[in-house]
Backbone of each chain as nested JSON, in Angstrom:
{
  "chains": [
    {"id": "A", "residues": [
      {"number": 1, "name": "UNK", "atoms": {"N": [-13.82, 46.036, 8.67], "CA": [-13.831, 47.269, 9.457], "C": [-12.404, 47.798, 9.557]}},
      {"number": 2, "name": "UNK", "atoms": {"N": [-12.259, 49.083, 9.282], "CA": [-10.918, 49.651, 9.33], "C": [-10.797, 50.666, 10.452]}},
      {"number": 3, "name": "UNK", "atoms": {"N": [-9.697, 50.571, 11.159], "CA": [-9.465, 51.516, 12.258], "C": [-8.121, 52.18, 12.069]}},
      {"number": 4, "name": "UNK", "atoms": {"N": [-8.06, 53.393, 12.561], "CA": [-6.831, 54.146, 12.497], "C": [-6.319, 54.329, 13.924]}},
      {"number": 5, "name": "UNK", "atoms": {"N": [-5.106, 53.888, 14.174], "CA": [-4.526, 54.045, 15.5], "C": [-3.397, 55.066, 15.399]}},
      {"number": 6, "name": "UNK", "atoms": {"N": [-3.482, 56.128, 16.164], "CA": [-2.422, 57.14, 16.151], "C": [-1.659, 57.054, 17.463]}},
      {"number": 7, "name": "UNK", "atoms": {"N": [-0.353, 56.859, 17.33], "CA": [0.505, 56.755, 18.502], "C": [1.275, 58.06, 18.621]}},
      {"number": 8, "name": "UNK", "atoms": {"N": [1.091, 58.767, 19.721], "CA": [1.877, 60.0, 19.864], "C": [2.623, 60.015, 21.184]}},
      {"number": 9, "name": "UNK", "atoms": {"N": [3.641, 60.827, 21.229], "CA": [4.44, 60.909, 22.447], "C": [3.677, 61.673, 23.518]}},
      {"number": 10, "name": "UNK", "atoms": {"N": [3.829, 61.224, 24.752], "CA": [3.194, 61.934, 25.863], "C": [3.816, 63.31, 26.029]}},
      {"number": 11, "name": "UNK", "atoms": {"N": [3.038, 64.208, 26.589], "CA": [3.518, 65.54, 26.908], "C": [4.786, 65.446, 27.768]}},
      {"number": 12, "name": "UNK", "atoms": {"N": [5.806, 66.19, 27.385], "CA": [7.024, 66.208, 28.195], "C": [8.074, 65.216, 27.712]}},
      {"number": 13, "name": "UNK", "atoms": {"N": [7.677, 64.291, 26.849], "CA": [8.656, 63.343, 26.313], "C": [9.36, 63.991, 25.111]}},
      {"number": 14, "name": "UNK", "atoms": {"N": [10.688, 63.92, 25.108], "CA": [11.454, 64.558, 24.037], "C": [11.109, 63.948, 22.676]}},
      {"number": 15, "name": "UNK", "atoms": {"N": [11.024, 64.786, 21.671], "CA": [10.701, 64.333, 20.318], "C": [11.808, 64.819, 19.377]}},
      {"number": 16, "name": "UNK", "atoms": {"N": [12.972, 64.167, 19.415], "CA": [14.103, 64.628, 18.6], "C": [13.794, 64.612, 17.105]}},
      {"number": 17, "name": "UNK", "atoms": {"N": [12.992, 63.643, 16.655], "CA": [12.665, 63.589, 15.231], "C": [11.905, 64.844, 14.815]}},
      {"number": 18, "name": "UNK", "atoms": {"N": [10.897, 65.201, 15.622], "CA": [10.124, 66.411, 15.331], "C": [10.994, 67.657, 15.378]}},
      {"number": 19, "name": "UNK", "atoms": {"N": [11.84, 67.733, 16.413], "CA": [12.679, 68.92, 16.569], "C": [13.641, 69.091, 15.399]}},
      {"number": 20, "name": "UNK", "atoms": {"N": [14.237, 67.985, 14.991], "CA": [15.185, 68.076, 13.883], "C": [14.494, 68.341, 12.554]}},
      {"number": 21, "name": "UNK", "atoms": {"N": [13.265, 67.828, 12.406], "CA": [12.504, 68.14, 11.205], "C": [12.213, 69.638, 11.161]}},
      {"number": 22, "name": "UNK", "atoms": {"N": [11.852, 70.197, 12.319], "CA": [11.604, 71.641, 12.393], "C": [12.868, 72.418, 11.983]}},
      {"number": 23, "name": "UNK", "atoms": {"N": [14.003, 72.033, 12.551], "CA": [15.259, 72.727, 12.234], "C": [15.547, 72.65, 10.744]}},
      {"number": 24, "name": "UNK", "atoms": {"N": [15.376, 71.449, 10.177], "CA": [15.666, 71.266, 8.754], "C": [14.739, 72.13, 7.901]}},
      {"number": 25, "name": "UNK", "atoms": {"N": [13.447, 72.187, 8.288], "CA": [12.507, 73.01, 7.518], "C": [12.896, 74.48, 7.603]}},
      {"number": 26, "name": "UNK", "atoms": {"N": [13.263, 74.928, 8.808], "CA": [13.706, 76.319, 8.976], "C": [14.912, 76.601, 8.083]}},
      {"number": 27, "name": "UNK", "atoms": {"N": [15.857, 75.671, 8.085], "CA": [17.072, 75.862, 7.273], "C": [16.769, 75.861, 5.777]}},
      {"number": 28, "name": "UNK", "atoms": {"N": [15.712, 75.144, 5.395], "CA": [15.329, 75.099, 3.983], "C": [14.593, 76.368, 3.555]}},
      {"number": 29, "name": "UNK", "atoms": {"N": [14.366, 77.263, 4.52], "CA": [13.73, 78.523, 4.158], "C": [12.293, 78.662, 4.647]}},
      {"number": 30, "name": "UNK", "atoms": {"N": [11.76, 77.621, 5.281], "CA": [10.397, 77.71, 5.819], "C": [10.471, 78.289, 7.225]}},
      {"number": 31, "name": "UNK", "atoms": {"N": [10.579, 79.63, 7.296], "CA": [10.827, 80.265, 8.587], "C": [9.575, 80.4, 9.438]}},
      {"number": 32, "name": "UNK", "atoms": {"N": [8.414, 80.148, 8.845], "CA": [7.161, 80.285, 9.591], "C": [6.857, 79.067, 10.45]}},
      {"number": 33, "name": "UNK", "atoms": {"N": [7.621, 77.999, 10.282], "CA": [7.339, 76.772, 11.033], "C": [7.756, 76.956, 12.486]}},
      {"number": 34, "name": "UNK", "atoms": {"N": [6.777, 76.861, 13.387], "CA": [7.047, 77.073, 14.812], "C": [7.374, 75.77, 15.544]}},
      {"number": 35, "name": "UNK", "atoms": {"N": [6.687, 74.706, 15.189], "CA": [6.993, 73.419, 15.827], "C": [6.549, 72.27, 14.929]}},
      {"number": 36, "name": "UNK", "atoms": {"N": [7.21, 71.155, 15.096], "CA": [6.841, 69.945, 14.362], "C": [6.811, 68.794, 15.364]}},
      {"number": 37, "name": "UNK", "atoms": {"N": [5.72, 68.041, 15.325], "CA": [5.657, 66.848, 16.173], "C": [5.551, 65.634, 15.271]}},
      {"number": 38, "name": "UNK", "atoms": {"N": [6.287, 64.597, 15.605], "CA": [6.221, 63.394, 14.778], "C": [5.268, 62.397, 15.416]}},
      {"number": 39, "name": "UNK", "atoms": {"N": [4.475, 61.753, 14.584], "CA": [3.526, 60.758, 15.072], "C": [3.623, 59.52, 14.2]}},
      {"number": 40, "name": "UNK", "atoms": {"N": [3.093, 58.45, 14.735], "CA": [3.092, 57.18, 14.015], "C": [1.65, 56.703, 13.959]}},
      {"number": 41, "name": "UNK", "atoms": {"N": [1.221, 56.184, 12.821], "CA": [-0.119, 55.595, 12.812], "C": [-0.116, 54.225, 12.169]}},
      {"number": 42, "name": "UNK", "atoms": {"N": [-1.13, 53.473, 12.514], "CA": [-1.363, 52.173, 11.898], "C": [-2.793, 52.144, 11.394]}},
      {"number": 43, "name": "UNK", "atoms": {"N": [-2.961, 51.679, 10.171], "CA": [-4.302, 51.46, 9.649], "C": [-4.558, 49.962, 9.744]}},
      {"number": 44, "name": "UNK", "atoms": {"N": [-5.491, 49.604, 10.609], "CA": [-5.716, 48.182, 10.881], "C": [-7.06, 47.732, 10.328]}},
      {"number": 45, "name": "UNK", "atoms": {"N": [-7.029, 46.657, 9.568], "CA": [-8.268, 46.099, 9.046], "C": [-8.622, 44.864, 9.861]}},
      {"number": 46, "name": "UNK", "atoms": {"N": [-9.779, 44.909, 10.478], "CA": [-10.221, 43.802, 11.327], "C": [-11.481, 43.209, 10.719]}},
      {"number": 47, "name": "UNK", "atoms": {"N": [-11.515, 41.897, 10.651], "CA": [-12.686, 41.235, 10.105], "C": [-13.074, 40.088, 11.029]}},
      {"number": 48, "name": "UNK", "atoms": {"N": [-14.081, 40.328, 11.853], "CA": [-14.457, 39.289, 12.812], "C": [-14.862, 38.002, 12.107]}},
      {"number": 49, "name": "UNK", "atoms": {"N": [-14.572, 36.908, 12.735], "CA": [-14.89, 35.605, 12.152], "C": [-16.381, 35.444, 11.941]}},
      {"number": 50, "name": "UNK", "atoms": {"N": [-16.736, 34.433, 11.166], "CA": [-18.151, 34.204, 10.867], "C": [-18.953, 33.947, 12.131]}},
      {"number": 51, "name": "UNK", "atoms": {"N": [-20.174, 34.478, 12.103], "CA": [-21.064, 34.243, 13.237], "C": [-20.766, 35.124, 14.434]}},
      {"number": 52, "name": "UNK", "atoms": {"N": [-19.698, 35.911, 14.321], "CA": [-19.383, 36.756, 15.471], "C": [-20.077, 38.106, 15.394]}},
      {"number": 53, "name": "UNK", "atoms": {"N": [-20.402, 38.519, 14.172], "CA": [-21.024, 39.824, 14.015], "C": [-20.006, 40.911, 14.274]}},
      {"number": 54, "name": "UNK", "atoms": {"N": [-20.336, 42.103, 13.872], "CA": [-19.364, 43.177, 14.011], "C": [-19.868, 44.215, 15.019]}},
      {"number": 55, "name": "UNK", "atoms": {"N": [-19.336, 44.144, 16.175], "CA": [-19.713, 45.074, 17.223], "C": [-18.603, 46.125, 17.33]}},
      {"number": 56, "name": "UNK", "atoms": {"N": [-18.934, 47.353, 16.955], "CA": [-17.913, 48.403, 16.9], "C": [-17.206, 48.573, 18.246]}},
      {"number": 57, "name": "UNK", "atoms": {"N": [-17.988, 48.585, 19.317], "CA": [-17.404, 48.782, 20.646], "C": [-16.413, 47.671, 20.971]}},
      {"number": 58, "name": "UNK", "atoms": {"N": [-16.818, 46.442, 20.611], "CA": [-15.982, 45.281, 20.921], "C": [-14.667, 45.333, 20.149]}},
      {"number": 59, "name": "UNK", "atoms": {"N": [-14.784, 45.691, 18.859], "CA": [-13.575, 45.772, 18.032], "C": [-12.645, 46.852, 18.566]}},
      {"number": 60, "name": "UNK", "atoms": {"N": [-13.229, 48.0, 18.956], "CA": [-12.415, 49.076, 19.508], "C": [-11.662, 48.62, 20.754]}},
      {"number": 61, "name": "UNK", "atoms": {"N": [-12.361, 47.87, 21.604], "CA": [-11.709, 47.351, 22.813], "C": [-10.561, 46.42, 22.457]}},
      {"number": 62, "name": "UNK", "atoms": {"N": [-10.791, 45.616, 21.416], "CA": [-9.748, 44.689, 20.978], "C": [-8.523, 45.48, 20.502]}},
      {"number": 63, "name": "UNK", "atoms": {"N": [-8.777, 46.536, 19.724], "CA": [-7.667, 47.334, 19.203], "C": [-6.936, 48.037, 20.363]}},
      {"number": 64, "name": "UNK", "atoms": {"N": [-7.698, 48.438, 21.382], "CA": [-7.047, 49.056, 22.535], "C": [-6.102, 48.062, 23.199]}},
      {"number": 65, "name": "UNK", "atoms": {"N": [-6.531, 46.806, 23.242], "CA": [-5.675, 45.77, 23.815], "C": [-4.405, 45.6, 22.966]}},
      {"number": 66, "name": "UNK", "atoms": {"N": [-4.576, 45.699, 21.62], "CA": [-3.401, 45.615, 20.733], "C": [-2.416, 46.73, 21.066]}},
      {"number": 67, "name": "UNK", "atoms": {"N": [-2.951, 47.936, 21.312], "CA": [-2.08, 49.064, 21.644], "C": [-1.314, 48.777, 22.922]}},
      {"number": 68, "name": "UNK", "atoms": {"N": [-2.036, 48.281, 23.924], "CA": [-1.393, 48.015, 25.213], "C": [-0.34, 46.928, 25.093]}},
      {"number": 69, "name": "UNK", "atoms": {"N": [-0.644, 45.902, 24.275], "CA": [0.255, 44.752, 24.222], "C": [1.406, 44.903, 23.254]}},
      {"number": 70, "name": "UNK", "atoms": {"N": [1.197, 45.677, 22.166], "CA": [2.237, 45.712, 21.144], "C": [2.549, 47.082, 20.562]}},
      {"number": 71, "name": "UNK", "atoms": {"N": [1.504, 47.809, 20.175], "CA": [1.743, 48.983, 19.33], "C": [2.34, 50.18, 20.065]}},
      {"number": 72, "name": "UNK", "atoms": {"N": [1.908, 50.394, 21.304], "CA": [2.372, 51.585, 22.021], "C": [3.169, 51.201, 23.255]}},
      {"number": 73, "name": "UNK", "atoms": {"N": [4.048, 52.084, 23.649], "CA": [4.787, 51.912, 24.892], "C": [4.136, 52.827, 25.932]}},
      {"number": 74, "name": "UNK", "atoms": {"N": [3.464, 52.234, 26.917], "CA": [2.665, 53.053, 27.836], "C": [3.488, 54.07, 28.632]}},
      {"number": 75, "name": "UNK", "atoms": {"N": [4.779, 53.871, 28.704], "CA": [5.607, 54.817, 29.462], "C": [5.718, 56.157, 28.718]}},
      {"number": 76, "name": "UNK", "atoms": {"N": [5.805, 56.086, 27.399], "CA": [6.034, 57.331, 26.657], "C": [4.936, 57.673, 25.644]}},
      {"number": 77, "name": "UNK", "atoms": {"N": [4.038, 56.744, 25.377], "CA": [3.051, 56.995, 24.312], "C": [1.618, 57.155, 24.799]}},
      {"number": 78, "name": "UNK", "atoms": {"N": [0.894, 58.013, 24.11], "CA": [-0.561, 58.041, 24.187], "C": [-1.078, 57.505, 22.862]}},
      {"number": 79, "name": "UNK", "atoms": {"N": [-2.293, 56.983, 22.854], "CA": [-2.83, 56.541, 21.572], "C": [-4.283, 56.92, 21.412]}},
      {"number": 80, "name": "UNK", "atoms": {"N": [-4.679, 57.04, 20.151], "CA": [-6.066, 57.354, 19.819], "C": [-6.547, 56.335, 18.81]}},
      {"number": 81, "name": "UNK", "atoms": {"N": [-7.758, 55.842, 19.032], "CA": [-8.328, 54.859, 18.106], "C": [-9.562, 55.466, 17.455]}},
      {"number": 82, "name": "UNK", "atoms": {"N": [-9.655, 55.291, 16.166], "CA": [-10.714, 55.939, 15.41], "C": [-11.211, 54.961, 14.355]}},
      {"number": 83, "name": "UNK", "atoms": {"N": [-12.517, 54.767, 14.276], "CA": [-13.058, 53.879, 13.249], "C": [-13.137, 54.652, 11.94]}},
      {"number": 84, "name": "UNK", "atoms": {"N": [-12.498, 54.129, 10.9], "CA": [-12.477, 54.834, 9.617], "C": [-13.561, 54.303, 8.699]}},
      {"number": 85, "name": "UNK", "atoms": {"N": [-13.741, 52.988, 8.743], "CA": [-14.725, 52.389, 7.847], "C": [-15.405, 51.235, 8.557]}},
      {"number": 86, "name": "UNK", "atoms": {"N": [-16.713, 51.318, 8.603], "CA": [-17.483, 50.243, 9.196], "C": [-18.19, 49.539, 8.05]}},
      {"number": 87, "name": "UNK", "atoms": {"N": [-18.083, 48.217, 7.978], "CA": [-18.582, 47.496, 6.802], "C": [-20.111, 47.493, 6.716]}},
      {"number": 88, "name": "UNK", "atoms": {"N": [-20.748, 47.253, 7.85], "CA": [-22.191, 46.972, 7.812], "C": [-23.045, 48.213, 8.001]}},
      {"number": 89, "name": "UNK", "atoms": {"N": [-22.935, 49.138, 7.061], "CA": [-23.797, 50.304, 7.164], "C": [-24.704, 50.393, 5.966]}}
    ]},
    {"id": "B", "residues": [
      {"number": 1, "name": "UNK", "atoms": {"N": [-1.531, 78.315, 13.178], "CA": [-2.269, 77.366, 12.358], "C": [-1.582, 75.999, 12.421]}},
      {"number": 2, "name": "UNK", "atoms": {"N": [-2.384, 74.979, 12.645], "CA": [-1.79, 73.641, 12.745], "C": [-2.245, 72.75, 11.597]}},
      {"number": 3, "name": "UNK", "atoms": {"N": [-1.299, 72.063, 11.02], "CA": [-1.633, 71.157, 9.913], "C": [-1.127, 69.755, 10.225]}},
      {"number": 4, "name": "UNK", "atoms": {"N": [-1.838, 68.798, 9.696], "CA": [-1.455, 67.417, 9.862], "C": [-1.028, 66.871, 8.503]}},
      {"number": 5, "name": "UNK", "atoms": {"N": [0.187, 66.37, 8.434], "CA": [0.662, 65.797, 7.182], "C": [0.785, 64.295, 7.376]}},
      {"number": 6, "name": "UNK", "atoms": {"N": [0.101, 63.534, 6.559], "CA": [0.19, 62.072, 6.64], "C": [0.975, 61.565, 5.445]}},
      {"number": 7, "name": "UNK", "atoms": {"N": [2.03, 60.824, 5.746], "CA": [2.872, 60.26, 4.695], "C": [2.564, 58.778, 4.607]}},
      {"number": 8, "name": "UNK", "atoms": {"N": [2.107, 58.331, 3.459], "CA": [1.856, 56.893, 3.359], "C": [2.554, 56.308, 2.146]}},
      {"number": 9, "name": "UNK", "atoms": {"N": [2.75, 55.022, 2.174], "CA": [3.419, 54.359, 1.066], "C": [2.49, 54.263, -0.134]}},
      {"number": 10, "name": "UNK", "atoms": {"N": [3.048, 54.44, -1.313], "CA": [2.253, 54.285, -2.519], "C": [1.812, 52.847, -2.668]}},
      {"number": 11, "name": "UNK", "atoms": {"N": [0.695, 52.677, -3.377], "CA": [0.184, 51.354, -3.701], "C": [1.278, 50.523, -4.373]}},
      {"number": 12, "name": "UNK", "atoms": {"N": [1.476, 49.318, -3.922], "CA": [2.456, 48.452, -4.562], "C": [3.826, 48.49, -3.907]}},
      {"number": 13, "name": "UNK", "atoms": {"N": [4.051, 49.482, -3.045], "CA": [5.338, 49.544, -2.357], "C": [5.262, 48.654, -1.119]}},
      {"number": 14, "name": "UNK", "atoms": {"N": [6.274, 47.823, -0.928], "CA": [6.263, 46.882, 0.196], "C": [6.262, 47.628, 1.525]}},
      {"number": 15, "name": "UNK", "atoms": {"N": [5.498, 47.111, 2.482], "CA": [5.402, 47.726, 3.799], "C": [5.762, 46.672, 4.848]}},
      {"number": 16, "name": "UNK", "atoms": {"N": [7.058, 46.366, 4.973], "CA": [7.454, 45.29, 5.895], "C": [7.06, 45.583, 7.341]}},
      {"number": 17, "name": "UNK", "atoms": {"N": [7.08, 46.861, 7.724], "CA": [6.701, 47.188, 9.106], "C": [5.245, 46.798, 9.362]}},
      {"number": 18, "name": "UNK", "atoms": {"N": [4.381, 47.174, 8.411], "CA": [2.965, 46.826, 8.551], "C": [2.761, 45.324, 8.544]}},
      {"number": 19, "name": "UNK", "atoms": {"N": [3.447, 44.653, 7.62], "CA": [3.274, 43.196, 7.516], "C": [3.71, 42.474, 8.784]}},
      {"number": 20, "name": "UNK", "atoms": {"N": [4.839, 42.913, 9.323], "CA": [5.323, 42.252, 10.534], "C": [4.477, 42.58, 11.753]}},
      {"number": 21, "name": "UNK", "atoms": {"N": [3.919, 43.797, 11.762], "CA": [3.004, 44.138, 12.852], "C": [1.78, 43.229, 12.787]}},
      {"number": 22, "name": "UNK", "atoms": {"N": [1.294, 43.012, 11.581], "CA": [0.14, 42.12, 11.405], "C": [0.478, 40.721, 11.927]}},
      {"number": 23, "name": "UNK", "atoms": {"N": [1.642, 40.21, 11.508], "CA": [2.049, 38.864, 11.952], "C": [2.12, 38.792, 13.464]}},
      {"number": 24, "name": "UNK", "atoms": {"N": [2.731, 39.824, 14.072], "CA": [2.886, 39.825, 15.522], "C": [1.523, 39.853, 16.216]}},
      {"number": 25, "name": "UNK", "atoms": {"N": [0.599, 40.657, 15.674], "CA": [-0.741, 40.729, 16.277], "C": [-1.44, 39.383, 16.17]}},
      {"number": 26, "name": "UNK", "atoms": {"N": [-1.312, 38.738, 14.995], "CA": [-1.913, 37.418, 14.823], "C": [-1.334, 36.431, 15.838]}},
      {"number": 27, "name": "UNK", "atoms": {"N": [-0.017, 36.481, 16.005], "CA": [0.638, 35.561, 16.945], "C": [0.226, 35.839, 18.39]}},
      {"number": 28, "name": "UNK", "atoms": {"N": [-0.102, 37.099, 18.671], "CA": [-0.526, 37.452, 20.036], "C": [-1.973, 37.036, 20.301]}},
      {"number": 29, "name": "UNK", "atoms": {"N": [-2.617, 36.498, 19.26], "CA": [-3.969, 36.007, 19.473], "C": [-5.047, 36.849, 18.809]}},
      {"number": 30, "name": "UNK", "atoms": {"N": [-4.653, 37.946, 18.181], "CA": [-5.644, 38.765, 17.483], "C": [-5.809, 38.23, 16.066]}},
      {"number": 31, "name": "UNK", "atoms": {"N": [-6.622, 37.192, 15.945], "CA": [-6.718, 36.494, 14.66], "C": [-7.626, 37.196, 13.66]}},
      {"number": 32, "name": "UNK", "atoms": {"N": [-8.373, 38.191, 14.135], "CA": [-9.285, 38.903, 13.23], "C": [-8.574, 39.958, 12.402]}},
      {"number": 33, "name": "UNK", "atoms": {"N": [-7.304, 40.229, 12.71], "CA": [-6.587, 41.277, 11.982], "C": [-6.235, 40.789, 10.589]}},
      {"number": 34, "name": "UNK", "atoms": {"N": [-6.768, 41.476, 9.578], "CA": [-6.551, 41.066, 8.188], "C": [-5.347, 41.766, 7.566]}},
      {"number": 35, "name": "UNK", "atoms": {"N": [-5.165, 43.041, 7.877], "CA": [-4.006, 43.75, 7.346], "C": [-3.662, 44.944, 8.229]}},
      {"number": 36, "name": "UNK", "atoms": {"N": [-2.394, 45.307, 8.208], "CA": [-1.935, 46.48, 8.945], "C": [-1.063, 47.287, 8.005]}},
      {"number": 37, "name": "UNK", "atoms": {"N": [-1.341, 48.584, 7.941], "CA": [-0.486, 49.465, 7.153], "C": [0.143, 50.479, 8.088]}},
      {"number": 38, "name": "UNK", "atoms": {"N": [1.43, 50.716, 7.903], "CA": [2.084, 51.694, 8.771], "C": [2.147, 53.044, 8.06]}},
      {"number": 39, "name": "UNK", "atoms": {"N": [1.896, 54.083, 8.811], "CA": [1.939, 55.438, 8.272], "C": [2.734, 56.333, 9.211]}},
      {"number": 40, "name": "UNK", "atoms": {"N": [3.139, 57.454, 8.655], "CA": [3.906, 58.416, 9.441], "C": [3.177, 59.744, 9.338]}},
      {"number": 41, "name": "UNK", "atoms": {"N": [3.057, 60.46, 10.449], "CA": [2.493, 61.809, 10.305], "C": [3.35, 62.842, 11.004]}},
      {"number": 42, "name": "UNK", "atoms": {"N": [3.152, 64.067, 10.578], "CA": [3.786, 65.209, 11.227], "C": [2.702, 66.228, 11.544]}},
      {"number": 43, "name": "UNK", "atoms": {"N": [2.732, 66.745, 12.768], "CA": [1.826, 67.829, 13.134], "C": [2.662, 69.1, 13.08]}},
      {"number": 44, "name": "UNK", "atoms": {"N": [2.366, 69.954, 12.13], "CA": [3.19, 71.141, 11.893], "C": [2.446, 72.405, 12.297]}},
      {"number": 45, "name": "UNK", "atoms": {"N": [3.097, 73.215, 13.118], "CA": [2.507, 74.486, 13.513], "C": [3.183, 75.595, 12.709]}},
      {"number": 46, "name": "UNK", "atoms": {"N": [2.389, 76.303, 11.956], "CA": [2.922, 77.374, 11.108], "C": [2.338, 78.694, 11.587]}},
      {"number": 47, "name": "UNK", "atoms": {"N": [3.183, 79.69, 11.731], "CA": [2.706, 80.998, 12.162], "C": [3.308, 82.056, 11.241]}},
      {"number": 48, "name": "UNK", "atoms": {"N": [2.532, 82.518, 10.295], "CA": [3.083, 83.472, 9.336], "C": [3.593, 84.714, 10.057]}},
      {"number": 49, "name": "UNK", "atoms": {"N": [4.627, 85.331, 9.512], "CA": [5.216, 86.525, 10.106], "C": [4.217, 87.671, 10.16]}},
      {"number": 50, "name": "UNK", "atoms": {"N": [4.546, 88.698, 10.923], "CA": [3.65, 89.855, 11.068], "C": [3.371, 90.504, 9.726]}},
      {"number": 51, "name": "UNK", "atoms": {"N": [2.144, 90.965, 9.585], "CA": [1.774, 91.679, 8.371], "C": [1.519, 90.763, 7.189]}},
      {"number": 52, "name": "UNK", "atoms": {"N": [1.733, 89.458, 7.392], "CA": [1.528, 88.558, 6.255], "C": [0.097, 88.036, 6.171]}},
      {"number": 53, "name": "UNK", "atoms": {"N": [-0.568, 88.029, 7.331], "CA": [-1.93, 87.493, 7.337], "C": [-1.878, 85.988, 7.162]}},
      {"number": 54, "name": "UNK", "atoms": {"N": [-2.987, 85.358, 7.459], "CA": [-2.974, 83.89, 7.38], "C": [-3.91, 83.414, 6.279]}},
      {"number": 55, "name": "UNK", "atoms": {"N": [-3.326, 83.058, 5.192], "CA": [-4.106, 82.582, 4.062], "C": [-3.992, 81.06, 4.024]}},
      {"number": 56, "name": "UNK", "atoms": {"N": [-5.121, 80.397, 4.319], "CA": [-5.096, 78.938, 4.447], "C": [-4.528, 78.27, 3.191]}},
      {"number": 57, "name": "UNK", "atoms": {"N": [-4.97, 78.748, 2.044], "CA": [-4.513, 78.146, 0.785], "C": [-2.995, 78.277, 0.63]}},
      {"number": 58, "name": "UNK", "atoms": {"N": [-2.509, 79.477, 1.008], "CA": [-1.082, 79.746, 0.838], "C": [-0.256, 78.85, 1.777]}},
      {"number": 59, "name": "UNK", "atoms": {"N": [-0.744, 78.723, 3.019], "CA": [-0.022, 77.887, 3.983], "C": [-0.01, 76.436, 3.515]}},
      {"number": 60, "name": "UNK", "atoms": {"N": [-1.148, 75.988, 2.994], "CA": [-1.224, 74.609, 2.487], "C": [-0.215, 74.372, 1.368]}},
      {"number": 61, "name": "UNK", "atoms": {"N": [-0.11, 75.355, 0.483], "CA": [0.859, 75.231, -0.603], "C": [2.282, 75.161, -0.072]}},
      {"number": 62, "name": "UNK", "atoms": {"N": [2.526, 75.962, 0.987], "CA": [3.865, 75.957, 1.589], "C": [4.161, 74.565, 2.174]}},
      {"number": 63, "name": "UNK", "atoms": {"N": [3.151, 74.005, 2.839], "CA": [3.36, 72.688, 3.457], "C": [3.562, 71.624, 2.369]}},
      {"number": 64, "name": "UNK", "atoms": {"N": [2.877, 71.795, 1.25], "CA": [3.07, 70.85, 0.152], "C": [4.513, 70.907, -0.344]}},
      {"number": 65, "name": "UNK", "atoms": {"N": [5.052, 72.135, -0.385], "CA": [6.448, 72.294, -0.793], "C": [7.375, 71.589, 0.216]}},
      {"number": 66, "name": "UNK", "atoms": {"N": [7.018, 71.696, 1.513], "CA": [7.817, 71.001, 2.552], "C": [7.832, 69.504, 2.289]}},
      {"number": 67, "name": "UNK", "atoms": {"N": [6.657, 68.971, 1.909], "CA": [6.567, 67.53, 1.635], "C": [7.48, 67.173, 0.474]}},
      {"number": 68, "name": "UNK", "atoms": {"N": [7.407, 67.974, -0.585], "CA": [8.216, 67.676, -1.768], "C": [9.706, 67.767, -1.467]}},
      {"number": 69, "name": "UNK", "atoms": {"N": [10.073, 68.779, -0.647], "CA": [11.496, 69.02, -0.422], "C": [12.115, 68.171, 0.676]}},
      {"number": 70, "name": "UNK", "atoms": {"N": [11.316, 67.796, 1.673], "CA": [11.93, 67.116, 2.817], "C": [11.149, 65.921, 3.367]}},
      {"number": 71, "name": "UNK", "atoms": {"N": [9.838, 66.107, 3.573], "CA": [9.118, 65.122, 4.384], "C": [8.832, 63.802, 3.672]}},
      {"number": 72, "name": "UNK", "atoms": {"N": [8.54, 63.882, 2.385], "CA": [8.157, 62.656, 1.68], "C": [9.15, 62.338, 0.569]}},
      {"number": 73, "name": "UNK", "atoms": {"N": [9.239, 61.082, 0.253], "CA": [10.048, 60.632, -0.88], "C": [9.078, 60.346, -2.04]}},
      {"number": 74, "name": "UNK", "atoms": {"N": [9.102, 61.192, -3.076], "CA": [8.084, 61.076, -4.13], "C": [8.101, 59.739, -4.858]}},
      {"number": 75, "name": "UNK", "atoms": {"N": [9.19, 59.005, -4.756], "CA": [9.256, 57.71, -5.432], "C": [8.348, 56.689, -4.757]}},
      {"number": 76, "name": "UNK", "atoms": {"N": [8.288, 56.74, -3.432], "CA": [7.519, 55.704, -2.717], "C": [6.355, 56.244, -1.88]}},
      {"number": 77, "name": "UNK", "atoms": {"N": [6.3, 57.559, -1.679], "CA": [5.286, 58.09, -0.764], "C": [4.193, 58.929, -1.436]}},
      {"number": 78, "name": "UNK", "atoms": {"N": [3.002, 58.809, -0.884], "CA": [1.931, 59.771, -1.137], "C": [1.749, 60.575, 0.14]}},
      {"number": 79, "name": "UNK", "atoms": {"N": [1.228, 61.781, 0.02], "CA": [0.976, 62.529, 1.251], "C": [-0.364, 63.236, 1.206]}},
      {"number": 80, "name": "UNK", "atoms": {"N": [-0.894, 63.468, 2.411], "CA": [-2.154, 64.191, 2.552], "C": [-1.94, 65.321, 3.54]}},
      {"number": 81, "name": "UNK", "atoms": {"N": [-2.464, 66.491, 3.195], "CA": [-2.327, 67.643, 4.087], "C": [-3.718, 68.059, 4.54]}},
      {"number": 82, "name": "UNK", "atoms": {"N": [-3.843, 68.307, 5.828], "CA": [-5.145, 68.581, 6.409], "C": [-4.968, 69.693, 7.448]}},
      {"number": 83, "name": "UNK", "atoms": {"N": [-5.8, 70.715, 7.38], "CA": [-5.714, 71.786, 8.375], "C": [-6.466, 71.344, 9.624]}},
      {"number": 84, "name": "UNK", "atoms": {"N": [-5.765, 71.343, 10.758], "CA": [-6.386, 70.881, 11.994], "C": [-6.924, 72.047, 12.789]}},
      {"number": 85, "name": "UNK", "atoms": {"N": [-6.166, 73.126, 12.815], "CA": [-6.582, 74.264, 13.626], "C": [-6.209, 75.54, 12.877]}},
      {"number": 86, "name": "UNK", "atoms": {"N": [-7.217, 76.365, 12.666], "CA": [-6.969, 77.645, 12.021], "C": [-7.135, 78.699, 13.11]}},
      {"number": 87, "name": "UNK", "atoms": {"N": [-6.165, 79.597, 13.269], "CA": [-6.176, 80.526, 14.416], "C": [-7.288, 81.568, 14.314]}},
      {"number": 88, "name": "UNK", "atoms": {"N": [-7.435, 82.126, 13.118], "CA": [-8.283, 83.318, 13.015], "C": [-9.717, 82.992, 12.64]}},
      {"number": 89, "name": "UNK", "atoms": {"N": [-10.389, 82.317, 13.532], "CA": [-11.795, 82.05, 13.264], "C": [-12.633, 82.653, 14.354]}}
    ]}
  ]
}
């Protein structure tokens, strides 16, 4: 089972990478660019052990725990979890 | 108009960030994690100047040029462009 985790900055948190990318694009001649936001994603492949079965809800909860414990910083990040590929269909 | 650009590593290019994230998740007790790939995205807002009209195909081509010129490194990166929000619908 594959999941996509998107980590984005919370509203109001400065995004210097996005801002500077916007400036650089403008300077390169792309004057129509109004804003750029930078995001980070992880594509995670999870394979439950034998006999555990694959419960989509359960796996999603597990991935949410991964976000809380490692992938995202709750002070500045929001995250979205999305199932990309479910094996048993 | 808002577009999402996803920059990912080409097949065969080492992804130490993804590998180490996987190791860390395994060490934290998430033993079902088989692989982690790290990706980068940009959410770009483009607003064509007055009188230009909004041609989705044209904007996409412009964003592709941005990828070639600045956002992606063609030696190691692949990119995907996706229209998230079209204003004039």
